[in-house]
N, C-alpha and C positions, 0 to 999 in steps of 0.2 A: 622428612621423615627417615628413619633409618630401620634397620632390622632388629637392633635394640628395642625399638619401641613396640614391635610384635610381639617380641619375647616376653615384654612387660605385661603383657595384656593377658589377665585372668579369664577372660571369657573363651579365650581360643585356645588355651592348653597347648600351647606349641613347646617343642623340647629341642635344645640345641644339641646337635649331633657332631658338629665341627664348626668353628670359625674363630679367626684369631678378633681380638678388640677392634684393631684397625679396620679389618673388613667389615666388622658388624656396625662401624659407625659411617659407612660409605651412604651416600644419599641414594634414595630410591626414586627412580621416576616413573614406575606403572607397574604394571602386574601383566603377564601373559601365562594362560593356562594351555599346557600342550601335552600330548604324548607321542610325538613324533620321535622316531631314534635320531633324527638329525634337525633340530629346529632352529640351529642358527640363523637361517636368511630370515625368519620371522621375528627376530628379537631386536630390541633398540638397547642401546647403554643405560645402564642404571636400573634395568627391569627385574623385579623378583620373576621368577619361573616357578609355575605350580604345574607339578606333574603327580597324577595318579599312577604312574610306574607299569602302565599297562604293556609298554615296551620293553620292559624287563623280562630276560630269560635267565633262569637261576643258575648261578655260577659263571656266567658270561663276563667276565672282567672286561674284555675288550668292547664289549657294546656299552658299557657302562663309563669307560673311557671315552668313547666316541661321543657320548650325550654329553658329559660332563666338559669335554673339550670344546665343544661349540657354544657351551655356555659361556665360557671363559674368553673366548675368541670375540664373542657378541658383545662382551663388558657387563655381564649381568651381575647383579650384586649379591644374589643368593638363590638358591635351589630349597624350595618347600615341597618336599616329598610326601604323598598321602601314603598312610600305614594300611588302608583298609584293603587293597587288592592284594598284598602278600603277608598282611599281619605284622608289618613292620618295614623298616628299612633295610634293605641289603647291606651287609659290611662291605662287598665291592664298591657300592656307590660311595660309602663313607670315606673309603680308600681313595678312590678317584676324585674326590671333591678335596681331599686333603692335598693329593698331588698336584692339581690345578689352580689349588687355593680359592675355591668357592665355597662359601659358607654354607653349611647344610643344616636344613631345621624339619624336624619332624612333624607331620600334621596327623594328628589321632583322627580314627574314624568317625569320630563323633562332631568332627569340626567339619563344615562344607567350605569347599573353595570359595564360594559365594561371599561366606562370612569374612573369610579373610581379604578379599577383594574389596569388599565394603569397608572393613578395617583401616586397608591402605588408604583408600582415596579419602574417607572422611578424615583422618588424621593429616592426610597432607594438604586437605583443605582448611584445615584447621589453624591454630595460632603458632604453629611449628615452621611454618612455610607459608609467606605471603605472595611469594611468585611462583606459581605453577607452571611445570614444564609443559612443552608441546605434545607430550605423548599422553596425556591423560584422556578418559573419557568418563561421561556420567556414570556412577555408580548404580548398581541396580537397584538400590531402594530409592534412588532419585527418580530413574526411570518408572518406577512402579507407582511413586506417587503421581507423577506427571501424568501417567495413563490414567490413575482413579480419578484426577481433577478432569482430564479430557472428557471420561464418560460422564461426570458429573454437571458438564455444561460449563467450565470455570472460564473465563474470559482471559484475554491474550496478556493484560496486566499481571493477573495472579500466576499464570504459567511462567511468565518472565522470571517473575520475582522467585518462584520456588526453584526452578530451573538454575538460578544465579546464586542462590543464597549461599551455597558452599563455597564460592568463589571469593566471598568478603564482600567489602563494600565496592563493588566494581560496577561502574557506569555502563549500562548496555540499553539499547534503544531498539524498538521496533518501528522503521519507518515505511511509508508508502512511496511510490514512485515520485509523487508531487511533493514529497517533503514533510507529509504530515505524519506526527509523531502516533502511533496506535497505541505504543506502551512502553514504558520506562522503569527501570529498577529506582526503588526508594532514593538510593544514593545519586541518582542521575538528573542533573539540573535541567530545566526546561530548555527545548531548542526551539527557535523559531523556525517556521518552515521556510525552505529556500528551493530554487529552481532545481539545483541539481546538490547531491550529497557529495561529489567528489572533492570539492574545497575543504571538506571538515578534517580528513584524514582519518588515520585510523583504519581499522579492519571493517570489510563490509562483506556480509554474506547473503547473494540475492537468493530469494525464496520464489522460484519461478512458478507462474500461472499458466494455465491453458485458456484463462477467458480474456479479460481485457487488460491493457497496459498498466492500469491503475492498481491491478492486484499483484503485481510482481514486487510483493516487498523485500525489504531489507533488514538484516540482523546487523546492527553497527554497534562497535566497540570502539570508543576514542582513543583508547590506549592499547595500541598492538599487542602488549606483552601482559595486558590483565588476564587474559584468559587463553586456555589451550584450544587450538583450532578444530583439533576433533570435539572437544566440549561444544564448541559452538556448532559446529555442524549438528552435532545431535539435537541441539535446541532448535536449531534451524528446521529439523525434520519435526519436532514436534509443534512448532508453530504452522508448518505446512499441513498436517492432520487437522489442526483447529481450524484452518481456513478453510479446508475440503468440507468440514461440518458446518461452516459459517456459510459457503457457497449455497446449501441446501437451503437453510436458513434465509437466506437473501432472496432465493427464489420464490419462496413462499410468501416472503413479505411483498415482493412486487407483484405478486399475483393478486394480492388484497388491493394493492395500491391502484392496480389497473382496473380492478372491479369498480373501485370508487372515480375512476376517471370516467369508467363507461357511465355509471348512475348520474354524474355531473354532466355528461353530453346530452342526456336526456331531459325528460322534466319530471324529476322524482317529487315524491311527497315529503314532507318533514320527517316523517318516522324511516323510510327507506333510506333518506340521506344520513340521518343519526347512526342507523344501523351500518351502513358503509365506511363513516368516519370511525367508528367503534371498532369495526374489524380490523381497519388500517392502523389503531394505534394512536388515533388523534383524539384529543379532548374534544367534548362538545361544547359549541358557544361561540368558538373563535376568538380572535379573528384568525382568518387564514390568509395564506396566499398561494397563488398557482403559478408553478414556473413549468416551462417546456424549454428543451434543449433537441439539438440535432444528435446529440449521443445521450442515452441513458446514463451509460456507466461513466461518462464524464460528469454529468448533473449529479450522480451519486457521490463522487468523490469530492466534488465542490461543496455538496453540502455537509460532508462529513468534517470539513475543516470547519464548519460552524457547528461543532458539536453539541452545542446547547439550543438547539433549533430541532423540536422535533418534525420528522417528515416522513410522509410516505411516497415512496419513490417507484414509479411505474417504468414501462419502457422507455419513454421519453418525457414524461411528464411527472411532477411532483406537486404534492399537495402539502404545505407545512403549516405549521401552526406557530403563529407570532404571539408570545407573551408581551402584553402591553407594558408589564413592568419592566421588561428588559431593555425597551427603547434601542432595539437594534434596527440598524438600516441594512435589511437583508441584500437587496439588489447591489447596494455599494459594497458590502462585504463580498457579494460575489464576484464582483469586478475586480477586486483586490486578490482573490486567490485563482482566478480563472489563468491568469499567465503559467502558474504552476501547473495547473491541469493540462493547457495548452502544450506544454514542453515536454509532456509525456507521449503525446501523440505525433505520429506523421505529419509533415510539413504539409502534404495534400488533403489531410482529414479537414473535414468541414466543422468547425465547432463553435456553436454559435448558441445563445440562451435569451429566452425572453421571458420578462416577469410582468403579471398581471398586478393589480391594486390589492390593497388589502380588503378583505369582506367578511362580514360577519353573519348575514343571511345567506340561506340558500341560493337565493336569486343572484345575490352579488358575488356568491363563490361561483356560480355558470358564468356571470361576467368576467371573473377574473380568470377563468380557463379560455375564453373566448380573446380577452385582452392578451394574455400571454402568447398565445398562437400568433396573433397579429405582432406583437413586439418581436417575436424570433423572425417572422418574415423581414421585418424592417432592419434586424440587426446584422452588420456587415464585417467585415474584416477591421475596419477602424473602429467600431463599436460593437465588439462581439458579444457584449452582456447588454442588452437594451430593456428598460423598464417601461411600461407604457406611459408612465407620468413623464418620460423624457419625449415625447413625441409632441413637441411644443412649435413646431414650422411646419408648414404645407409640405416642403420636401421630405421631413422626416416621417410625416404622415404617408406620404405616397410611397415610400420606401416600404410600407407595410403591406402595400397592395401586392397581390402575387403576380409576378413578372409576366405570367400569360394575360393576365387583365390589363395591366399597365400597357403592354404592347398593342392591343385590340384599340384600347382608348386612344393611344397616341396616334395609330394610322387613322382613326375615324375622324378625331379632330384636326389633324393637320392636314387631312385630306391629300392632295397631288401638290403639297409644298415643297417635298425633296428635301434634299441635305445641301442645296447649294446657297446662293447668295440671298435668297429670301428668307430662308430660315436663318440664317446668319443676322441678317438684318432686324428680323422680328426679336431675337434673342437680345439684341444690343438695345433695341427700342424699348422692349419691356425692362430691362436692366436698368436703363437712364429715365425709367419713370415716366415712359411715353413722350419724353421731351425730343422734339425735332432737330433742334439746334444740336443738342449734345451727343445725340445718335449720329449727326451729321459729321459733326466734330471727331467722334470715335472710329467712325468708319473712313474719313478722309473722303465724304462725298459732299455734293452740293446740296443743300436741304430740298430741292424740287426734287431731286433723285430719291431720297428718303419717302417724300410723300408718295411717288410712283409707286415704289416697293411695297409701301405698307397697303396701297389701295389693292395691289395684285394680291397681297396676302389674303385681305379681307375677302376679296373675289372668290380665291381658291377654297378659303375655309368657311365662308360663310359665316363669320363673325364680324362684329362691329367693335372696332378697338376704342371706340369713346366709351363703352360700356365696361364697367368693373366687372361684371360676371363673366361677360366675354374674354375680356384680359385674363382673370383668373383660368378660364377653360385652356386657353392657349399656353398660359405659363406653366399648368399642370401637364397639359400635353409634351410640351418641351422636356419637362422633368421626367417623364414616362417614358419618352422615346430613346 
């Protein structure tokens, strides 16, 4: 973009007052409008300077000289002087520009500075230059369009596309903290979600959030030279405005999801349940699945990685619709993305998730809710995402019993057995399928000693270890203790 390009525009009506051809061919980096008497410290090399000449005093050659000298020292490419304030451009200013070799262009009263600014940026972002400089910002018409899109409820994909359209085929992404792609420009290839964005390189602009760590989005441009930083910052501000509006929409959706959970927790009639499902945005008829987690924000982010699964997410519980034709293993998919979600939280944060079974009827949906809550209790650090279908051993089943209940049961069943040699002998005895010889060998004891200890266990616990149910009672008590 050069000054000559502006002079050739019929729409602007600009007039060259002074400027040599070589100077008019200098590269333009941006535009600054100012009416300061000494604007030098606010200017960057290569900028066009727009001035309405409000600072000018009639006949003051020294003031004109100081103004133009500041432009020359800052490396300005030209001065575009407005004619409206004084009815024209003073001769003293023309002389000062000739003396300091700063091209001077007159801007007629009918041409707004905004029109000049937009013409510069739109031309710069056109075919004349494929490498925008680092001093550009979004032109006014682009900002206006983005504001209209925001007011009209446009999504992040449309906002990102329109904000980056004048940059050419630039690859730009909007990513969440867990690596999920919220939006990308049409020329940007798909990115797999990964635990950290740092390994990807390029430019990252963090869009802060006051809510959960999963709302700290990042604007990512893989090519660090593909877009000016000021442009990216303004795009990030637009995305931040969108997310503020989204937060209100999410809060409203969460309220309807919570109402659905409340209805499920009771004994609703089919009509009431259908109304709650419809209000939560879920299709009628199922099948559904209920999930519950220790963090509703983590649950919501994990489900957004599964963007094809409609879900109503409440404070800590979600009801989702599973399209039978999709054939998705939702618990399995959640296990794969949970580490990404886990990486966003502090290490001490308890993040677990429980999943119920698929359900079609109202009764089955209530059962899925209870199953999910039980599976959540059974989840642990080793298996943080636990589906109720995974509970295929007695130990896993007992893990879902609330700790307070397990403690009471263990104390009641084991009686005064304590934590010493009798408990150890019982554990080894049960582990060896109640074999006296193998137990004695494992403990390096005489078989008679094992007999004596097991008799003491039976006396203290009131159980008969020749009976299967009593064996299971004590085995369960040991797992709960």
